[in-house]
C-alpha positions in Angstrom: 188.3 134.6 54.0 186.2 131.8 52.5 183.1 132.4 54.7 182.5 135.8 53.2 181.6 134.3 49.8 178.7 132.6 51.5 177.4 135.8 53.2 175.5 137.0 50.1 171.7 136.7 50.7 169.5 137.5 47.7 167.1 140.4 48.3 164.1 138.3 47.0 164.5 135.8 49.8 163.5 138.4 52.4 160.4 139.7 50.5 157.0 138.7 51.8 154.4 138.0 49.1 151.1 138.9 50.6 148.0 139.6 48.6 146.8 143.2 48.6 143.8 143.8 50.8 140.7 144.4 48.8 138.5 146.4 51.2 136.1 147.4 48.5 135.2 143.8 47.7 134.9 143.0 51.4 132.5 145.9 51.9 130.4 144.8 48.9 130.3 141.3 50.3 129.0 142.6 53.7 126.3 144.7 51.9 125.2 141.6 49.9 124.9 139.6 53.0 122.9 142.3 54.7 120.5 142.5 51.8 119.8 138.7 52.0 118.6 139.0 55.6 114.8 139.0 56.2 113.1 141.9 57.8 112.5 139.8 61.0 116.3 139.0 61.2 117.1 142.7 60.8 114.5 143.7 63.5 115.8 141.1 66.0 119.4 142.3 65.4 118.4 145.9 65.8 116.5 145.3 69.0 119.5 143.3 70.4 121.8 146.2 69.7 119.3 148.6 71.3 119.1 146.5 74.5 122.9 146.3 74.7 123.1 150.1 74.3 120.5 150.7 77.1 122.4 148.3 79.4 125.8 150.1 78.7 124.2 153.5 79.3 123.1 152.5 82.8 126.3 150.6 83.7 128.7 152.0 86.2 132.3 150.8 86.4 133.5 150.0 90.0 137.1 149.4 90.7 138.3 147.8 93.9 142.0 147.8 94.6 143.7 144.4 94.8 145.5 145.1 98.1 142.5 145.1 100.4 143.3 144.4 104.1 142.2 141.0 105.2 
C-alpha cells in the first residue's frame, strides 16, 4: 500500500527541547535581590507578614450550604 511509506515519523520531530531548570541560579538571584533591600523595606515586609499571620490565626471559616430554603 502506498500510504504506508508516508507513515514514518522521525523520532526527533516529537522531542521537546526545553532548557533545563537552573534552580541554583534562581535561588542566588533571589538572595541577591534580598540583600539589595534596605532595612526599612525588610521591616515593612516583615510587619506585613506578621499582620497577615495574626489575621489568619483569628479567622474562622464558615460554610453555608447553597440550597438554603427561600
